[in-house]
Every structure is written in structure tokens, then in C-alpha cells.
N, C-alpha and C positions, 0 to 999 in steps of 0.2 A: 302402235300407240305404246309408250313405255309405262310399266305399271309401276305405282308409286311404292316405296318400301314402307314398311311398318313406322320406322324412324320419321320419315318424310310425312307421312299422314299425321303422326302425332305433333310434329312441328307445325304442320298447316292448322290442324285444329286447334292448337293451343294459341297461336298466334291470332286465329279469327275469333276465338274465345275472348281473348284480351281486347280486341277491337270492339267486339260487340257489347262485352262488358261495360266497357270505357263509355261508349256512347250512350247506352241506356241509362246508366247511373248519373252521368252528366245531365241527360235529358230530364230524369225525375227530380235531380236536384234543383235545376232551374225552374221546375214546376214548384218547388217546394215540398216534395214528398219524398226527397232523398233520405236513406237510411231506414225508413219504415219497412215492415216486414212485407207489404205488398210490393214496394220498389226492389226488394231483395229477390222475391219470387219472380217479379217481372223479368228482372235482370237475367236469372238462371234460364226461365223459358226462352228469352231472346237468344241466349248462347245456343241452346238446343234447336231452336225451330228456325232462326234466321240464317244459320250457316251450317250447323253441323248436319242436320236433316237434309237440307238441300243438296249439300257437296255428295252425302252419300247415295242419296237418290240418284243424283245426276251421274255418279260414277256407275251405278248399276245400269240405267239406262242407255249410257253412251256405250258400255261394253256390250250391251245386247242389240242395240239398234244404230249405234253412231256411225261405223263403217268409215272412220276417218274422213268425214266430210263436213266442213263447217256449216253447210246449210242444213245438214241433219242434225249435227250436235248442239248447234245454238238454241234451236226453238226447245230441244230437250232440256238443255241447261236452264232455260228462262222458266220453262214450265215446273222444273223441280224447284226452283226458288219461289215461285208463285205459290206452290203447294205448301211449303214452309212458311211463307208470310200469311196464307190464309189461315192456316193453323195457329199461328202467332197471334193473328187478330181476334181469333175466337176465343183464346185463352185470355188475352188482355181484356175482352169485354167481360169476362167473367171475373176478373179482379177489379176493374174499374168499368161499372155499368155505363158510364157516361161516354166512354170511348167507342166509336163505331168508325168502320171503314168500308167503303164500297168497293167493289170489284176493280173499278178503274183506278182507284186512289191506290189500292194495294199494288196494281201492276206497275204503275209509275214510281212507287216507293222501292220495289224489288228490281226493277229494270236496271238502274246504275249499278246496284250491287251484283247482279247477276252477270252484266256485260264485263264488269271489272275483274270479277273472280276468274271469268272464262278466257280472259284476255291473259290473265297471269297464269293460268292453267296451260293454255296453248303454248305461251312462251317457255315455260318450264319443261314442257313435254318435247319442244323442239330442241332446247338445250340438252336434254338427256337423250335424246336420239343423236345429235350431233357427238357427244361424248361416246356413245356405243359404237357409232361409225368410227370414230378415231380408234377405238380400242381394237376393233375388227382390222383396220387397215394396219395398225401398228403390229398386230400379230401376224398379219399376212407378208409383211416386210420381214418381220423375224423369220417365219418360215423360209423365205426365198432365200434370206442369207445363209440360212442353215444348209439349204440345198446346195448353195454355191460353195460353202466351206467343205462339204463331205467329199465331193469329187477330187477337190484340190488336195486334200489331205491323202486321198486313196491314190491318185496318180504319182505324188511324191515317195509314197512308200513303196509303190511297185518298182519305180525306178531304182530306189536302194535295193530292192531284193535282186533285180536283174543282175546286178554286178557280182553276185555270188554263184548264180546258177552254173556256170562254166568253171569258176574256180575253186568253189567249195559247196558241192552240191548237198553235203550233210548240214552244213551250216545254212544253207538256203531252205532246206526242208525245215529245219527248226524255226527258222525266222518266218516262214510261211504259216507255220502254226501260230505264232505270235500275231500275225497280221490276221489271221483267221479269226483269233480271239478278239482281236480290235473290233473287226468287221461286224461280228455277232453282237457286240456292245453297241455299235452304231445302229444296226437293225433294231434292238431292244429299246434304245432310247430315242429313236427316230419320231415317236409320237408323243414323247415326254419332254415338257417344257424344261425341267429341272432334274436334276440328279444330286446325290450327296457328294461332297467334296471327297469322301472315301472311294467311292465309286469312280469319280473323275481320275484320281490319282492312281487307281488300279489299271485303267485304260491307258492312261499317260505312261505307265511303265512298261507295258506292252510294246508301245510305240518306241519308246527309249531303247529297249532291247535291239531293235532293228538299226536305230541310228548309232548306238554303241558299237554293233557289229561293223558297221561301215566305217566308223572313224576310230574305233580303238582308243588308244590312250589319247588321242587328240580331242576327246570330249569328255568332260568331267561335270556331272550335274549334282548338285547338294540341294537337299530339301531341309526347310527349317519349318515344320509343321506344328501348329498348335492341336493339341489333341482335342481340345474342346471344340475345335471348328470342324472336325471329321463329319459330324451329322448336318452340318449346315448345308442348304441345297443352292446349287447355282446352274446356269445353263450348261448342258453338255458341251464338252470340246471347246472350253474356254482358255485353258492352260496350253494345251498342245500346239496351237499355231503360233503362240508368243515364243516358245521354245525353238520351233522350226524357224521362226523369223531370225531369232539370236544365232542359231547355227548358219543359216544361208547367207547372212551378212556379215559373219565374222570375217576378219582379215588377218588374224593371227592364232597360232596354235600354242598351247591346247586352248580349246574353246571352254571357257569355265562359266557355267550358269548357276544361279542361286534362286531358289524358288522358295518363297515364304509365304505362308497362309496363317492369318491370325484372325481371332474375333476381337473386335473393339466396339463396346457399346452394343447397338444393334446393327453392326455393318460387318460384312465380311471382308477383310483386306487381304488381296493378293498381290504379290510383288515378284516380278521376274527381272532380273538384272543379270547383267554378263560383264566379263572383263574385256570387253572390245572397245573399239574407238568412240562409241556412242552416237547418239542421233546426230545428224547435221543441224546447224543453227535454223536452217530454212524449214526444217521439220519440227523444231521446238516453236518457232515463232508462229506457226501456222497448224498447230497440232489438231486444233478442233475442225480444221478443213480435212476431215479424214481422207479424202479422196488423194490428198498429198503424202499420205503416210506410205512408206515403202513396204512393198510386200503384199500379195493378195490375202494370205491368212491372217496378217496383223490387222490391216485395214478393215476386213470383213468382221473380225471380232469386234474391233471397236465400234464399228456399226451396229452391231447385235448390242453391245453394252449402252450405246447412246440411246437405243430404243426401250431400254429396260427401266421401269419408274424407279426412282431414288437411287440410281448408280450413277457413277461417275468415274472418270479415268485420267490419268497425267502421264505424259511422257517427259522423261529428264534424263540428265547425264549426273550419274552420282560421282562422289568424290573417288580419287584413286585408291584401289585398283579398279573401281566399278566403271563401267562404261553406259551402255544403255538402261535404262530402268523404266519399267511399264507399272505403274500402280493402278490398280482397280478396285474399287469399293462397290460392293452390292448389299442390297437390303437382305437381312438375314431370314432365310426361310428355313424351317427344320422339318425332318421327317416325322 
């Protein structure tokens, strides 16, 4: 059973207070007693005893004895309302001595309200449970995608390193240290859903050291970073697969990549563009069918972004000399 938040309880109690007060005041007005001190007092008592007390008592009893069974919960719910209505009748008899209710009358008065509020309660509880289940499923999908991305990143880096082991052992040792630094960051952020942009860029530079050693002057990466965005948080290893995809699918040399990171309103805007041939029309026309996006790293990253609340991405081809452009917008989180 999902617990109601303080805000949800306040909304529920306020709504029921309005309903109770409206019914009570209209009733007394029809009886020609509206606006009198007794009617106002009776209205306040009705709010407290017809709904607030029964709901509070029902919540306590269900938490202690309900055990998620309708056949155990419903009698407790009806009993709680009957207690509130019984106290309301006693109070009303003190205000208006001519009013008296039998136990059977009170039962049939409280029955529709108790059943109605219980149905609403169960429906909202089921809705909250469904939302929680969806959130857990989404988190599980994100974790699975992260685990898919990390081995892919590692294997590509090792392939790059292998080319230097025989030809330049000193360089290979230096690059191994860079890879070790990246892997340490992977392990440290493995349990984290978000890191700062500054942290992401530091890890990215370690990986770029390996790629720049492999490609030399054939790789030119330019960063355009808004300093105000450095503390914004984002999922780890968002940028690296985008650069890797641009390098892998480039058909001309030198490979020129521009990385832009900016804050705009409440969004962190990331852009990775290159000077290549751009995305094929088939990809641009079906870019939200992520399975058709070329490259394991790019498609996996876009799947991760699609699962993040408030996020969006767009694939496009920029004006010359730009080729493929990946725009990502993430809801801003700060450390």
C-alpha cells in the first residue's frame, strides 16, 4: 500500500471539508436555519466528524490490521465511518435536541459515503502503485542500458590501445594510465545516476587522449562550454558515445567535432556536431525509432535519454560545414 504524502492528505481533507460543509449548510438553509450560530457549529462538527475523523481512524486501522485485503479493509473502513457518524449524531442532538438517530439510520447514512470514499481510496492507491512500478521499471531499464554501454566503451578503448603496444610501448603505457583513470571513474560513478558536467568533461578528456594518440592530426575536437553549466548534473557517459559515433562514422579527414554545453532556462543543452557527411535521410525521418540509429553507443545513449523525465533529443544535419548534429536537452540538476 502506498502511503499518502502530506500534500495529498491536505488536498483530500480540504476537498472533503468543502463537500461536507456545502451539504450541511445547504441542508440547514433548506430547513430555514441557515446562518445561525447553531448551523455554523453543526457545519464545523460535520467536517470534523463525518470525514476527517473517519478517514484518520480508517488509515490507522488499515495500517495495523488491513493487510491489503479488501475483505479486511472494507469492514474497518465502514466501522471507522460509523464511529464518526455516531459521534456526529451525539453532538447534533446536543445542538438540536429534537434530532435523534437510531443505530440503523446512522448505518445507512454512513454506508454510501464510506463505500464511495473507500472506492476512491483504493483507485488512487492502485494508481500510485502503478506509478511506482513504472518508475522502478524505468530505473531498471536505465541500469541495463548503462551496463550495455560500459563494456562497449571499454572494448573500443582496448582496441585503440592494442595498436600502440608493439609500435610505441611508452605511449601505450601512458595511454593505459589514461584508460585506468577512466575506468576508475566508471567504477566510482557506477552506483550514481548523475554526475556534474565538470566531472563528465574530465572523464571525456581522458578518453580523448587515447583517440588523439591513435588519430593524431586527423582528430580535432573543440569545446564551447558555458561555465555556468559546469555544476549541472547529468547521467554519466552521455557525451563520450556521441563523440565516438562521430569518429567511427566519419568518412573524411580531419575529423572535426564541436562540443557545446549551455544552460538555457531550466535545461542543460548539449550539442555535438561534426564536419562529416551527416545523418542519412532515413535516420532523420525515423530518428525517434531509436533502433534504426547507427552505432551501438549512440543508440544506447538515446535510449537512456528517452527514459529520463523531461529530457529530449533531436538528430539533424547542420548547415555547411557542419554535418551530423545531436542536440540533447536535460532537466537541470545541481550539486
